[in-house]
C-alpha positions in Angstrom: -9.4 -2.8 12.4 -6.1 -1.7 11.0 -2.6 -2.8 10.4 0.6 -0.9 9.4 3.9 -1.6 7.7 6.9 0.4 6.7 8.9 -0.3 3.6 12.3 1.3 3.8 13.3 2.6 0.3 14.6 5.6 -1.4 11.9 5.1 -4.1 8.9 5.5 -1.9 7.3 8.2 -4.1 7.7 6.0 -7.2 6.0 3.0 -5.5 3.2 5.2 -4.2 2.5 6.4 -7.7 2.8 2.9 -9.2 0.4 1.4 -6.7 -2.1 4.2 -7.1 -2.0 4.1 -10.9 -2.3 0.3 -11.0 -5.3 0.1 -8.7 -6.9 3.3 -10.2 -7.9 1.2 -13.2 -10.0 -1.0 -11.0 -11.1 0.8 -7.8 -11.4 4.4 -6.5 -8.0 5.9 -5.8 -6.9 9.4 -4.5 -3.4 10.6 -4.8 -2.1 14.0 -3.6 1.6 14.6 -3.6 3.2 12.2 -1.2 -0.1 10.6 0.0 -2.4 8.1 -1.5 -5.6 6.2 -0.7 -6.8 3.0 -2.4 -10.4 1.9 -1.8 -10.6 -1.8 -2.2 -14.0 -3.6 -2.0 -12.9 -5.2 1.2 -10.8 -2.5 2.8 -8.8 0.7 2.4 -5.1 1.4 2.1 -3.5 4.7 3.1 0.0 5.4 1.7 2.5 8.0 2.7 5.9 8.5 1.0 9.0 10.1 2.6 12.6 10.3 1.5 13.4 6.9 3.0 10.2 4.9 3.4 6.7 4.1 2.3 4.3 4.0 5.2 1.3 1.7 4.6 -1.8 1.5 6.7 -4.6 -0.9 5.8 -8.0 -0.9 7.4 -11.1 -3.1 7.1 -14.3 -4.0 9.0 -13.3 -7.6 9.7 -10.1 -9.6 10.4 -10.7 -11.6 7.2 -11.0 -8.5 5.1 -8.1 -6.9 6.8 -5.9 -9.9 6.1 -7.1 -10.0 2.4 -6.4 -6.3 1.9 -3.0 -6.5 3.5 -2.1 -9.5 1.3 -3.3 -7.7 -1.9 -1.3 -4.5 -1.2 1.8 -6.4 -0.1 1.8 -8.8 -3.1 1.5 -5.9 -5.5 4.3 -3.9 -3.8 6.5 -7.0 -3.8 5.9 -7.4 -7.5 6.6 -3.7 -8.3 9.6 -3.5 -6.0 11.1 -6.9 -6.8 14.6 -5.5 -7.3 14.6 -4.4 -3.6 13.0 -7.7 -2.4 10.7 -6.0 0.2 9.8 -7.9 3.3 6.5 -6.4 4.4 5.8 -7.0 8.1 2.4 -5.9 9.3 2.0 -4.6 12.9 
């Protein structure tokens, strides 16, 4: 199962780095240029930064884990990007 969201921002690369660095202290993380992957115990998150947006895709084995992973990623992004007041909508 997976879900996706787009956060429109000119600071996508910065938030990608911040998320990967933050989670890298706790779980396996890969970051290569404008892409990142966060391996949560209950799901994975793929990130891709462009000039005007951060693309987020979360995947997990179950709906419960998918919802949990999406909540964790969104809550951290909302905290890191509080000045932009992101409204993360999953599709």
